[in-house]
Each structure stands twice: as C-alpha cells, then as structure tokens.
C-alpha positions in Angstrom: -10.0 17.7 -0.2 -6.5 16.5 0.2 -5.2 13.6 -0.5 -1.9 12.9 -1.2 1.6 10.8 0.2 0.4 10.0 3.1 -2.9 8.4 2.6 -0.8 6.8 -0.5 1.2 4.8 1.9 -2.0 4.1 3.8 -4.0 2.7 1.2 -0.9 0.6 -0.2 -0.2 -0.7 3.1 -3.8 -1.8 3.6 -4.1 -3.3 0.0 -0.6 -4.6 0.4 -1.4 -6.8 4.0 -4.2 -7.7 3.4 -3.3 -9.2 -0.5 -0.8 -11.3 0.9 -2.8 -12.5 4.0 -5.0 -14.0 1.6 -2.4 -15.4 -0.6 -0.8 -16.9 2.9 -4.3 -18.3 3.3 -4.9 -19.8 -0.4 -1.0 -21.2 -0.1 -1.6 -22.4 3.1 1.9 -21.4 4.9 2.9 -21.9 8.3 2.5 -19.3 10.8 6.3 -17.6 10.3 6.0 -17.6 6.9 2.4 -16.0 6.6 4.1 -13.1 9.3 7.3 -12.5 6.6 4.4 -12.3 3.6 2.6 -10.3 5.2 5.2 -7.7 5.8 6.2 -7.9 2.7 3.4 -7.3 0.9 3.0 -4.1 3.4 6.1 -3.0 2.5 5.7 -3.5 -0.8 2.1 -1.7 -1.2 3.4 1.1 0.9 6.3 1.7 -1.9 3.3 1.2 -4.6 0.8 3.9 -2.8 3.6 6.4 -2.7 5.1 5.6 -6.0 0.7 6.2 -7.3 0.8 9.1 -5.1 3.6 11.0 -6.2 2.8 10.2 -9.7 -0.6 11.5 -9.6 0.9 15.0 -8.1 3.1 15.0 -11.3 0.4 14.6 -13.2 -1.6 17.3 -11.6 -4.9 14.8 -10.8 -4.1 15.2 -7.2 -3.9 19.2 -6.6 -3.2 20.6 -3.1 -5.8 23.0 -1.7 -4.7 25.6 -0.1 -5.7 26.0 3.5 
C-alpha cells in the first residue's frame, strides 16, 4: 500500500480543520473568526501532516513499493 506526502497532507487538513472548528465552537467565536480559525487550522494541519509523512519516509517507516 502506498502512503506518502499526499495522504499526510489530506489527513493533516482533515485533522486541522476538525480541531479548529471544535475550538471555535467551544470559544463561541463569530462567523468571520470561525472561518479564519478553520482556515489557519487546515493550513497548520497540512504542514504538520506533510512534515510527518516526510519524517516517516526518511526513517524508513513508510516504504514505497514499486508498482
């Protein structure tokens, strides 16, 4: 199974936006603030997911198979 940078970014965006929308709900933010919070959370999550995927590839945990 191939798992790489694209999956890391996808999982990161999903996690970041979900966490940011939950925090925005808990803090009771206004709509414009919610949009900014979720956007920033998605970008931060994508960066963290990409960094995690690159790190795992580098240490050999995610091995690419030839197809």
